[in-house]
C-alpha positions as CSV (number, residue, x, y, z in Angstrom):
1,X,16.1,81.5,13.7
2,X,17.5,78.6,11.4
3,X,18.1,77.0,15.2
4,X,14.2,76.9,15.6
5,X,13.6,75.9,12.1
6,X,15.9,72.8,12.9
7,X,14.2,71.8,15.7
8,X,10.5,71.9,14.9
9,X,11.8,70.1,11.5
10,X,12.9,66.8,13.9
11,X,10.3,67.3,16.1
12,X,7.9,66.7,12.9
13,X,9.9,64.0,11.8
14,X,9.7,62.4,15.1
15,X,6.1,62.2,15.2
16,X,6.0,61.1,12.1
17,X,8.2,57.7,12.4
18,X,5.8,57.3,15.9
19,X,2.6,57.6,14.2
20,X,3.5,55.2,11.3
21,X,5.2,52.8,13.8
22,X,2.1,52.9,15.7
23,X,0.1,52.3,12.5
24,X,2.7,49.5,11.6
25,X,1.6,47.7,14.4
26,X,-0.2,44.4,13.1
27,X,-3.8,44.4,14.1
28,X,-5.0,41.2,15.6
29,X,-7.3,39.2,13.8
30,X,-9.5,36.0,14.0
31,X,-8.6,33.8,11.2
32,X,-10.1,30.6,10.2
33,X,-8.7,28.2,7.9
34,X,-10.8,24.7,5.9
35,X,-9.3,22.1,4.7
36,X,-8.2,22.4,0.7
37,X,-11.6,20.3,-0.4
38,X,-15.0,20.2,1.1
39,X,-17.2,17.3,0.1
40,X,-20.8,17.6,0.5
41,X,-22.7,15.6,3.3
42,X,-19.1,14.8,5.1
43,X,-18.3,16.2,8.5
44,X,-15.1,18.3,8.3
45,X,-13.3,20.8,10.8
46,X,-11.8,24.4,10.5
47,X,-9.1,25.7,12.7
48,X,-9.6,29.2,14.4
49,X,-7.0,31.5,14.9
50,X,-6.1,34.4,17.1
51,X,-8.4,34.0,19.5
52,X,-10.0,37.4,21.4
53,X,-10.7,36.8,25.1
54,X,-11.9,33.5,26.5
55,X,-15.1,33.1,24.5
56,X,-17.4,31.0,24.5
57,X,-17.8,31.4,20.3
58,X,-20.3,30.2,18.2
59,X,-19.9,29.3,14.3
60,X,-23.0,29.7,12.4
61,X,-23.0,28.3,8.7
62,X,-26.6,28.1,7.5
63,X,-29.4,26.1,10.0
64,X,-25.6,24.5,12.1
65,X,-24.8,26.5,15.4
66,X,-21.7,25.1,16.7
67,X,-19.6,25.8,19.0
68,X,-15.7,26.3,19.5
69,X,-13.3,23.9,21.4
70,X,-10.8,25.9,22.5
71,X,-7.0,25.2,22.5
72,X,-4.4,26.9,24.6
73,X,-3.6,28.3,21.9
74,X,-5.3,31.1,22.0
75,X,-7.6,29.4,19.0
76,X,-9.7,26.3,18.6
77,X,-11.2,24.2,16.5
78,X,-15.1,23.7,14.9
79,X,-15.8,20.2,14.6
80,X,-18.8,18.4,12.6
81,X,-19.4,21.1,10.0
82,X,-21.4,19.9,6.9
83,X,-22.2,21.6,3.6
84,X,-25.2,20.1,1.5
85,X,-24.6,23.1,-1.0
86,X,-21.8,24.2,-3.7
87,X,-21.1,27.2,-1.3
88,X,-22.0,28.6,2.1
89,X,-20.4,31.1,4.0
90,X,-19.8,30.3,7.7
91,X,-19.4,33.2,10.7
92,X,-17.6,32.9,14.0
93,X,-19.3,34.8,16.3
94,X,-18.7,36.3,19.8
95,X,-20.9,36.0,23.1
96,X,-22.2,39.1,22.4
97,X,-23.6,38.0,19.1
98,X,-20.7,40.2,17.2
99,X,-19.3,39.0,14.2
100,X,-15.3,38.0,14.6
101,X,-14.9,36.3,11.4
102,X,-16.7,34.9,8.0
103,X,-15.0,32.3,5.4
104,X,-16.5,31.6,2.1
105,X,-16.3,27.4,1.3
106,X,-17.0,25.8,-1.8
107,X,-17.7,21.7,-1.2
108,X,-17.8,19.7,-4.3
109,X,-19.7,16.5,-5.1
110,X,-18.8,13.9,-3.2
111,X,-18.6,11.2,-5.5
112,X,-15.7,13.3,-7.5
113,X,-13.2,12.6,-4.9
114,X,-13.6,8.4,-6.4
115,X,-13.0,9.6,-9.9
116,X,-9.5,9.9,-10.5
117,X,-8.8,6.3,-8.9
118,X,-11.8,5.2,-11.0
119,X,-10.0,6.5,-14.1
120,X,-7.0,5.5,-13.8
121,X,-7.7,2.1,-13.0
122,X,-10.4,1.9,-16.2
123,X,-7.1,3.3,-18.4
124,X,-4.8,0.6,-17.1
125,X,-6.8,-2.0,-17.6
126,X,-8.3,-0.9,-20.8
127,X,-5.1,0.2,-22.9
128,X,-2.8,-1.3,-21.1
129,X,-0.5,1.9,-20.4
130,X,-0.2,2.4,-16.3
131,X,2.2,5.4,-16.7
132,X,-0.1,7.2,-19.2
133,X,-3.2,6.5,-16.4
134,X,-1.1,7.2,-13.6
135,X,-0.8,10.5,-14.4
136,X,-4.4,11.1,-16.4
137,X,-5.7,9.9,-12.5
138,X,-3.3,12.4,-11.1
139,X,-4.3,15.5,-13.5
140,X,-8.2,14.8,-13.1
141,X,-7.7,14.5,-9.2
142,X,-5.8,18.3,-9.7
143,X,-8.7,19.9,-11.8
144,X,-11.1,18.7,-9.4
145,X,-9.3,20.0,-6.7
146,X,-8.9,23.3,-8.4
147,X,-12.0,23.8,-9.4
148,X,-13.0,22.3,-12.1
149,X,-12.5,25.3,-14.6
150,X,-10.3,25.5,-17.9
151,X,-7.7,28.1,-15.5
152,X,-7.6,25.0,-13.2
153,X,-6.2,22.2,-15.6
154,X,-3.4,24.0,-16.0
155,X,-2.6,24.5,-12.5
156,X,-3.4,20.2,-12.3
157,X,-0.7,20.0,-15.2
158,X,1.8,22.6,-13.3
159,X,0.9,20.6,-9.9
160,X,1.0,16.6,-11.1
161,X,4.8,16.9,-11.0
162,X,5.7,20.1,-9.2
163,X,3.5,19.0,-5.7
164,X,2.4,15.6,-6.1
165,X,5.2,13.3,-7.8
166,X,7.7,15.7,-5.7
167,X,6.0,14.9,-2.5
168,X,5.8,11.5,-3.1
169,X,9.2,11.6,-3.6
170,X,9.9,13.7,-0.5
171,X,8.5,11.2,2.3
172,X,11.4,9.0,3.4
173,X,9.9,6.2,3.2
174,X,9.0,6.2,0.0
175,X,12.7,6.9,-0.6
176,X,14.0,4.4,1.5
177,X,11.7,1.4,-1.0
178,X,13.3,3.6,-3.9
179,X,16.3,2.7,-2.6
180,X,16.2,-0.6,-1.6
181,X,15.1,-1.3,-4.9
182,X,17.7,0.1,-7.0
183,X,20.5,-1.6,-4.6
184,X,18.4,-4.7,-5.1
185,X,18.6,-4.3,-8.7
186,X,22.3,-3.4,-8.4
187,X,23.1,-6.4,-6.7
188,X,20.8,-8.5,-9.1
189,X,22.9,-7.3,-12.2
190,X,26.0,-7.8,-10.6
191,X,25.7,-12.1,-9.2
192,X,23.6,-12.2,-12.6
193,X,26.9,-11.1,-14.9
194,X,29.4,-13.3,-12.4
195,X,27.8,-16.3,-12.8
196,X,25.8,-16.7,-9.6
197,X,22.3,-16.3,-10.7
198,X,23.2,-19.4,-13.3
199,X,24.7,-21.2,-10.6
200,X,21.4,-20.6,-8.2
201,X,18.9,-22.1,-11.5
202,X,21.5,-24.9,-12.0
203,X,21.4,-26.1,-8.8
204,X,17.4,-26.0,-8.1
205,X,17.2,-27.4,-11.6
206,X,18.8,-30.6,-10.7
207,X,15.8,-31.1,-7.8
208,X,13.3,-29.5,-10.3
209,X,12.5,-31.8,-12.3
210,X,9.0,-30.4,-13.5
211,X,6.9,-27.5,-13.3
212,X,5.0,-28.8,-10.3
213,X,8.4,-28.1,-8.6
214,X,9.3,-25.3,-9.7
215,X,5.6,-23.3,-9.0
216,X,5.6,-25.4,-5.1
217,X,9.6,-24.2,-4.3
218,X,8.3,-20.5,-5.5
219,X,5.5,-20.4,-2.6
220,X,7.6,-22.4,-0.3
221,X,10.5,-19.5,-0.9
222,X,7.7,-17.1,-0.5
223,X,6.7,-18.4,3.1
224,X,10.0,-18.5,4.4
225,X,11.0,-15.0,3.6
226,X,8.0,-14.1,5.7
227,X,9.4,-11.1,7.8
228,X,8.4,-8.6,4.9
229,X,6.6,-7.8,1.5
230,X,8.5,-5.7,-0.5
231,X,11.7,-7.9,0.8
232,X,9.9,-11.4,-0.5
233,X,8.6,-10.3,-3.4
234,X,12.1,-8.7,-4.9
235,X,14.5,-11.5,-3.6
236,X,11.9,-14.5,-4.7
237,X,10.8,-12.9,-7.9
238,X,14.5,-12.7,-9.1
239,X,15.7,-15.8,-7.2
240,X,12.8,-17.6,-9.2
241,X,12.1,-15.9,-12.8
242,X,14.9,-17.4,-14.8
243,X,14.0,-21.0,-12.6
244,X,10.6,-20.8,-13.9
245,X,11.2,-20.0,-17.4
246,X,13.4,-22.9,-17.8
247,X,10.3,-25.0,-16.4
248,X,7.6,-23.5,-19.0
249,X,6.0,-21.7,-16.0
250,X,4.5,-18.1,-17.7
251,X,6.0,-15.1,-15.9
252,X,1.4,-13.9,-15.2
253,X,1.7,-17.6,-13.0
254,X,5.1,-16.8,-11.3
255,X,4.0,-12.8,-10.3
256,X,1.1,-14.4,-9.2
257,X,2.5,-16.6,-6.4
258,X,4.8,-13.9,-5.5
259,X,1.7,-11.1,-4.9
260,X,-0.3,-13.7,-3.0
261,X,2.6,-14.9,-0.6
262,X,4.2,-12.1,-0.1
263,X,1.2,-9.2,2.0
264,X,-0.6,-12.6,3.3
265,X,2.4,-14.2,4.6
266,X,3.7,-11.1,6.3
267,X,0.5,-9.7,7.3
268,X,-0.2,-13.4,9.8
269,X,3.0,-13.6,10.8
270,X,3.7,-12.7,14.8
271,X,6.9,-11.7,13.5
272,X,6.7,-9.1,10.4
273,X,7.5,-5.7,9.8
274,X,3.5,-5.3,9.6
275,X,3.1,-5.8,13.7
276,X,3.7,-2.7,15.0
277,X,2.1,-0.6,12.4
278,X,-1.0,-2.9,13.3
279,X,-0.5,-3.0,16.9
280,X,0.1,0.6,17.5
281,X,-3.3,1.7,15.3
282,X,-5.2,-0.8,17.5
283,X,-3.9,0.4,20.8
284,X,-4.8,4.0,19.6
285,X,-8.4,2.8,18.7
286,X,-8.8,0.9,21.9
287,X,-7.8,3.8,24.0
288,X,-10.8,5.5,24.3
289,X,-12.9,1.7,25.5
290,X,-12.6,2.0,29.1
291,X,-14.6,-1.4,29.7
292,X,-12.2,-3.4,27.4
293,X,-8.7,-4.7,29.1
294,X,-6.7,-6.6,26.9
295,X,-3.7,-5.2,25.4
296,X,-3.4,-4.2,21.7
297,X,-1.0,-7.4,20.6
298,X,-3.2,-10.2,22.0
299,X,-5.9,-8.2,20.3
300,X,-4.0,-8.9,16.8
301,X,-2.9,-12.3,17.9
302,X,-6.3,-13.3,18.4
303,X,-7.8,-11.8,14.9
304,X,-5.4,-13.8,13.0
305,X,-7.4,-16.9,12.9
306,X,-10.2,-14.5,11.5
307,X,-7.9,-13.5,8.8
308,X,-9.6,-15.5,6.1
309,X,-8.7,-14.2,2.8
310,X,-4.5,-14.2,3.9
311,X,-4.9,-17.8,4.9
312,X,-7.0,-18.8,2.2
313,X,-5.3,-17.2,-0.9
314,X,-1.9,-19.0,0.6
315,X,-4.0,-22.4,0.9
316,X,-5.1,-21.9,-2.9
317,X,-1.6,-20.7,-3.7
318,X,-0.4,-24.1,-2.8
319,X,-3.4,-25.8,-4.2
320,X,-2.7,-24.7,-7.6
321,X,0.4,-25.0,-7.3
322,X,0.5,-28.7,-6.1
323,X,-2.3,-30.0,-8.5
324,X,-1.2,-27.9,-11.5
325,X,-4.7,-26.6,-12.5
326,X,-5.7,-23.4,-13.5
327,X,-8.4,-21.5,-14.8
328,X,-9.6,-18.1,-16.6
329,X,-6.9,-16.2,-18.5
330,X,-4.2,-17.4,-16.0
331,X,-4.4,-20.7,-17.6
332,X,-4.3,-19.3,-21.2
333,X,-1.0,-18.0,-19.7
334,X,-0.1,-21.3,-18.8
335,X,-1.0,-22.6,-21.9
336,X,1.1,-20.7,-23.8
337,X,4.0,-21.2,-21.9
338,X,3.7,-24.6,-22.2
339,X,3.2,-24.6,-26.2
340,X,6.4,-22.8,-26.2
341,X,8.8,-25.0,-23.8
342,X,10.3,-22.6,-21.7
343,X,11.0,-20.7,-24.8
344,X,9.8,-17.0,-24.5
345,X,8.5,-16.1,-28.5
346,X,5.6,-13.7,-27.6
347,X,6.8,-10.9,-25.1
348,X,4.7,-7.6,-24.0
349,X,6.1,-4.7,-24.0
350,X,6.6,-4.8,-20.3
351,X,8.4,-8.9,-20.7
352,X,10.4,-7.2,-23.7
353,X,12.1,-4.1,-22.0
354,X,12.9,-7.1,-19.3
355,X,13.8,-9.5,-21.3
356,X,16.4,-6.8,-23.6
357,X,17.7,-5.2,-19.9
358,X,18.6,-9.0,-18.9
359,X,22.2,-9.6,-18.2
360,X,23.6,-13.0,-19.1
361,X,26.6,-14.4,-17.5
362,X,30.0,-13.4,-18.5
363,X,31.5,-15.9,-20.9
364,X,34.0,-18.4,-19.6
365,X,33.9,-17.1,-16.0
366,X,32.8,-20.3,-14.1
367,X,29.3,-21.0,-12.3
368,X,29.4,-20.7,-8.9
369,X,25.7,-20.3,-7.1
370,X,27.5,-19.6,-3.8
371,X,28.0,-15.6,-6.1
372,X,24.3,-15.4,-5.1
373,X,23.9,-17.0,-2.3
374,X,26.0,-15.3,0.0
375,X,24.4,-11.6,-1.0
376,X,21.6,-12.8,-0.7
377,X,21.5,-14.2,2.5
378,X,23.7,-11.4,3.9
379,X,20.0,-9.3,2.5
380,X,18.0,-11.1,4.8
381,X,20.0,-11.8,7.5
382,X,21.2,-7.8,7.6
383,X,17.5,-6.8,7.1
384,X,16.6,-9.4,9.7
385,X,19.1,-8.7,12.5
386,X,18.2,-4.5,11.1
387,X,14.7,-5.1,12.4
388,X,15.4,-6.5,15.5
389,X,18.4,-4.5,16.6
390,X,16.0,-1.1,16.1
391,X,13.4,-2.7,18.0
392,X,15.3,-3.4,20.9
393,X,16.6,0.0,20.7
394,X,13.3,1.9,20.3
395,X,12.1,-0.5,23.3
396,X,14.9,0.5,25.8
397,X,16.4,-1.2,28.4
398,X,14.4,-4.5,29.8
399,X,13.3,-7.7,28.5
400,X,10.4,-7.5,25.8
401,X,9.3,-10.3,23.4
402,X,10.4,-10.8,20.0
403,X,6.9,-10.5,18.9
404,X,7.5,-6.5,20.7
405,X,10.9,-6.1,19.2
406,X,9.7,-6.8,15.7
407,X,7.0,-4.7,16.1
408,X,8.9,-1.8,16.9
409,X,11.5,-2.5,14.3
410,X,12.9,-0.1,11.3
411,X,12.5,-2.3,8.7
412,X,12.6,0.9,5.8
413,X,16.3,1.2,7.3
414,X,17.0,-2.2,7.6
415,X,16.4,-2.5,3.8
416,X,18.7,-0.7,2.7
417,X,21.1,-1.9,5.2
418,X,20.5,-4.9,3.8
419,X,20.6,-4.1,0.5
420,X,23.7,-2.0,0.5
421,X,25.9,-4.7,2.6
422,X,24.5,-7.3,-0.2
423,X,25.6,-5.3,-3.3
424,X,28.8,-5.0,-1.0
425,X,29.5,-8.8,-0.4
426,X,28.8,-9.2,-4.6
427,X,31.1,-6.4,-5.4
428,X,34.3,-8.4,-2.7
429,X,33.3,-11.6,-3.8
430,X,33.2,-10.7,-7.6
431,X,37.2,-8.9,-7.1
432,X,38.0,-11.5,-4.6
433,X,37.5,-14.4,-7.9
434,X,38.6,-12.1,-10.5
435,X,35.7,-12.6,-11.9
436,X,35.1,-9.2,-13.5
437,X,37.3,-5.8,-13.8
438,X,36.0,-3.2,-11.4
439,X,35.5,-1.3,-14.0
440,X,33.4,-4.3,-15.2
441,X,31.4,-4.7,-12.1
442,X,30.6,-0.9,-11.6
443,X,28.9,-1.4,-15.5
444,X,26.5,-4.1,-14.3
445,X,25.9,-2.8,-10.9
446,X,24.6,0.2,-12.7
447,X,22.9,-1.7,-15.7
448,X,20.7,-3.5,-12.7
449,X,20.0,-0.1,-11.2
450,X,18.8,0.7,-15.0
451,X,16.7,-2.1,-14.9
452,X,14.6,-0.5,-12.0
453,X,13.9,2.4,-13.1
454,X,10.4,2.5,-15.2
455,X,8.9,0.0,-12.2
456,X,10.0,2.8,-9.6
457,X,8.9,5.5,-11.9
458,X,5.3,3.7,-11.7
459,X,5.7,2.9,-8.6
460,X,6.3,7.0,-8.3
461,X,3.3,8.0,-9.6
462,X,0.7,5.5,-7.6
463,X,2.4,7.2,-4.8
464,X,1.5,10.6,-5.9
465,X,-2.1,9.6,-6.9
466,X,-2.4,8.3,-3.4
467,X,-1.3,11.7,-2.0
468,X,-4.3,13.2,-4.5
469,X,-6.2,10.8,-3.3
470,X,-5.8,11.6,0.3
471,X,-6.0,15.4,-0.7
472,X,-9.3,14.5,-1.9
473,X,-10.5,12.4,0.8
474,X,-11.6,9.8,-0.7
475,X,-11.4,7.4,2.2
476,X,-13.6,9.0,4.2
477,X,-16.1,9.4,1.5
478,X,-15.7,5.8,1.2
479,X,-16.5,4.5,4.5
480,X,-19.5,7.3,4.9
481,X,-20.5,5.7,2.2
482,X,-20.4,2.3,3.0
483,X,-19.7,1.8,6.5
484,X,-23.2,2.3,7.6
485,X,-24.2,-1.3,8.1
486,X,-24.9,-1.4,12.1
487,X,-25.9,-5.3,11.8
488,X,-23.5,-7.6,14.8
489,X,-23.6,-10.1,12.2
490,X,-23.1,-8.2,9.0
491,X,-20.2,-6.3,10.4
492,X,-17.2,-8.4,9.6
493,X,-18.8,-8.6,5.9
494,X,-19.3,-4.6,6.0
495,X,-16.1,-4.3,6.5
496,X,-14.2,-6.3,4.5
497,X,-15.9,-5.4,1.4
498,X,-15.6,-1.7,2.2
499,X,-11.7,-2.1,3.2
500,X,-11.1,-3.9,0.0
501,X,-12.8,-1.3,-2.1
502,X,-11.0,1.5,-0.9
503,X,-7.6,-0.4,-0.7
504,X,-8.6,-0.9,-4.8
505,X,-9.5,2.7,-5.2
506,X,-6.5,4.3,-3.2
507,X,-4.1,1.2,-4.0
508,X,-2.5,1.1,-0.2
509,X,-3.7,-1.5,2.4
510,X,-1.1,0.3,5.0
511,X,-3.1,3.5,4.5
512,X,-6.4,1.4,4.4
513,X,-5.7,0.2,7.8
514,X,-4.3,3.8,9.3
515,X,-8.0,5.4,7.9
516,X,-10.0,2.2,9.1
517,X,-9.1,0.7,12.1
518,X,-9.2,3.5,14.3
519,X,-13.0,3.8,13.0
520,X,-14.2,0.6,13.0
521,X,-13.1,-0.5,16.3
522,X,-14.8,1.8,18.2
523,X,-17.7,1.4,15.8
524,X,-18.1,-2.4,16.4
525,X,-17.8,-1.9,20.0
526,X,-20.6,0.8,20.0
527,X,-22.7,-2.0,17.6
528,X,-22.3,-4.6,20.5
529,X,-23.3,-2.3,23.1
530,X,-26.1,-1.6,21.7
531,X,-26.9,-5.3,20.8
532,X,-25.9,-6.9,24.7
533,X,-23.3,-8.3,23.1
534,X,-19.8,-6.8,24.7
535,X,-17.6,-8.9,26.9
536,X,-19.3,-12.1,25.0
537,X,-17.9,-15.4,23.5
538,X,-20.1,-14.5,20.4
539,X,-19.5,-10.8,20.6
540,X,-15.7,-11.1,20.8
541,X,-15.6,-13.0,18.2
542,X,-17.6,-10.5,15.7
543,X,-15.0,-8.1,17.3
544,X,-12.0,-9.7,16.1
545,X,-13.3,-10.7,13.5
546,X,-13.8,-7.0,12.3
547,X,-10.5,-6.1,13.4
548,X,-9.3,-8.9,11.2
549,X,-11.4,-7.7,8.2
550,X,-9.5,-4.6,8.1
551,X,-6.5,-6.4,6.9
552,X,-8.1,-9.3,5.1
553,X,-9.9,-6.0,3.4
554,X,-7.0,-4.0,2.8
555,X,-4.6,-7.5,1.1
556,X,-7.6,-8.2,-1.1
557,X,-8.2,-5.4,-2.3
558,X,-4.8,-5.1,-3.3
559,X,-4.7,-7.6,-5.2
560,X,-7.2,-6.8,-7.5
561,X,-5.6,-3.3,-8.1
562,X,-2.9,-2.1,-10.7
563,X,-2.1,0.7,-8.4
564,X,-1.0,-1.5,-5.2
565,X,2.7,-0.8,-4.3
566,X,3.2,-4.9,-3.7
567,X,1.4,-5.7,-6.6
568,X,3.6,-3.4,-8.3
569,X,6.5,-5.2,-7.3
570,X,5.5,-8.2,-7.9
571,X,5.6,-7.7,-11.2
572,X,8.6,-5.9,-12.0
573,X,10.3,-8.7,-9.3
574,X,9.0,-11.5,-11.7
575,X,9.3,-9.6,-15.2
576,X,5.4,-9.8,-15.9
577,X,3.7,-6.9,-17.7
578,X,1.4,-5.2,-14.6
579,X,-2.1,-5.6,-16.7
580,X,-1.4,-8.9,-17.7
581,X,-0.4,-9.9,-14.0
582,X,-3.5,-7.7,-12.4
583,X,-5.9,-9.2,-15.3
584,X,-5.0,-13.3,-14.3
585,X,-4.7,-12.6,-10.7
586,X,-7.7,-11.0,-10.6
587,X,-10.0,-14.3,-10.9
588,X,-8.2,-16.0,-8.2
589,X,-8.7,-13.1,-6.1
590,X,-12.1,-12.8,-6.3
591,X,-13.0,-16.2,-6.1
592,X,-10.9,-16.1,-2.8
593,X,-12.8,-13.1,-1.8
594,X,-15.6,-14.3,-2.0
595,X,-14.9,-17.7,-0.2
596,X,-13.9,-15.7,2.5
597,X,-16.8,-13.5,2.5
598,X,-19.4,-16.6,2.7
599,X,-17.1,-18.6,5.1
600,X,-15.1,-16.3,6.7
601,X,-17.1,-12.9,8.1
602,X,-20.3,-14.2,7.5
603,X,-19.8,-17.4,9.2
604,X,-18.2,-16.1,12.1
605,X,-21.0,-12.8,12.5
606,X,-23.5,-15.8,12.5
607,X,-21.9,-17.5,15.4
608,X,-20.3,-20.2,13.6
609,X,-16.5,-21.2,14.5
610,X,-13.5,-19.9,13.0
611,X,-11.9,-22.9,12.1
612,X,-15.2,-24.5,10.8
613,X,-15.4,-21.7,8.4
614,X,-11.6,-21.6,7.4
615,X,-12.5,-25.3,6.8
616,X,-15.3,-25.4,5.0
617,X,-13.6,-22.3,2.5
618,X,-10.6,-24.5,2.1
619,X,-12.8,-27.0,1.2
620,X,-14.7,-25.2,-1.2
621,X,-11.7,-23.7,-3.1
622,X,-10.9,-27.6,-3.5
623,X,-13.4,-28.3,-4.9
624,X,-13.8,-25.4,-7.3
625,X,-10.4,-25.8,-8.9
626,X,-10.9,-29.4,-9.4
627,X,-14.2,-28.7,-11.5
628,X,-13.1,-25.7,-13.8
629,X,-9.4,-26.4,-13.4
630,X,-7.7,-27.9,-15.8
631,X,-3.9,-28.8,-16.6
632,X,-2.1,-26.3,-18.8
633,X,0.2,-29.7,-20.3
634,X,-3.1,-31.7,-21.5
635,X,-4.7,-29.1,-23.2
636,X,-6.5,-30.8,-26.8
637,X,-4.2,-31.2,-29.6
638,X,-6.4,-28.7,-31.8
639,X,-6.5,-25.9,-29.4
640,X,-3.0,-26.3,-28.4
641,X,-2.2,-26.3,-32.4
642,X,-3.9,-22.9,-32.5
643,X,-1.8,-21.7,-29.4
644,X,1.3,-22.0,-31.0
645,X,-0.5,-20.4,-34.0
646,X,-1.2,-16.8,-32.2
647,X,1.7,-16.8,-31.2
């Protein structure tokens, strides 16, 4: 009896387990995935997963009926969805009209995506507290992202560091730049203490007899270090800062020369770290244009003469340094420097921090320029060699042009190799000459690293704000709002202004290029085809000018924005307050930008040759500088006294 009861119990348990296991089998359900943020009036896509069968499938949202593009993985994508109201429901149905899935979507006003960047820029300019401004921008972006409620504010506060800054720090390219900056700072700390920096200053001082030569030498050194804008800013700034201080050149003018040389020269050189990125984007954008048979590199080279802003920016920097004339806030800064006679009596908070962290030469050590020249040459040489070696490795066996090699090179790894080798060289040379003990050498290496922490923090916060802008689709909104001009003559100008404003708001010239070049090239080709101008000389000039306008506008926007990484690095390397740098550089950038539009993009759009426009633009810049520019040394005596009293 007991055995029968036990048998029934075991049978019941087995049946129960089978039922439970059958019920636990996951039910296949169609899933819909929408973007984190949806902007009203802007098209977006929704990914579909776990579709049953082969379709067809239709998405219904409001008056829109959209087909699902199927993939090979049992899913698909719904493209071109637009929502005009605050909320809407999307229903996915099969061929019989049977609903498979529903998704409630929430959309925000598109202009809200621009608010975090604009608020950060305004706060930075008004209060001159960049970290505070960036943090408020990140916080505001997170609040918009999470729904603009009180609980969303708490989530945004938590995400400001835990999500956005962490994402910025997790990017390998970002960390390459951070390590490069830290290693450069450590090297500068050693060569400053062992007398190398002072040795360079003494040698250059024997040749440089005045302010003009100091500024022109800074400009020429910036041209010489053409292969990378980051390396350019850091090397030139740390090399020339003490010399320009001695020659009564303001830190604001030094920062302007560095900033307006670094990116412009790197962006138009045939061999630089910018080439691979730009050519890759151009190649991808050209892939769907069947009637355009030209290599992407050829397009890049042909577009160089149409880069009016970078070319005219370099010309204008040379004019201001050679003529010794300035205007606006830059003239005020220069007059203060001249009045102080090379002695820095009044410092901004940032300049005071740099000055406090300044590492002086160790008393009693012999001052030798080679102790700084050799590490800096190693830095430049290994960085350049690393870019070449990684470019060759990326291209594989065979013959390759120098342009292709540098275009494919890994600039970020190369910069780290160069800066690390420069640090080691500085340490070895210091120890070999017994200028400092190993403990002292390590101490001043860390002192140099510490001097870079504040600007790196700003850089990290700027990257975090860029992540917020990407999430809020700021660039997509700007392109949709400002990219409606379809006149061939105005196309380069519209692209230049759009790229400039986008770079100003986001602080990323490379980000602007990555977003706009794939959009601009097909758009420009379509406009030319509609007007019967494709593959004509005038049409190709407009096409090259349109490609160049993305790059030129991105560089222009960077020069105007306190959020741009090159702007931050230029201010950091020159020891200038960031807001002071932006405030003094802005009138120059706006002048050159305006001249670039009139004599660059517009003149090409209306059929004038690029060389004629550049020549006319250079003449206008020269005349403007002669007309409104003044020499800081020639201020009236009463004005000189007023400046001294204000100091």
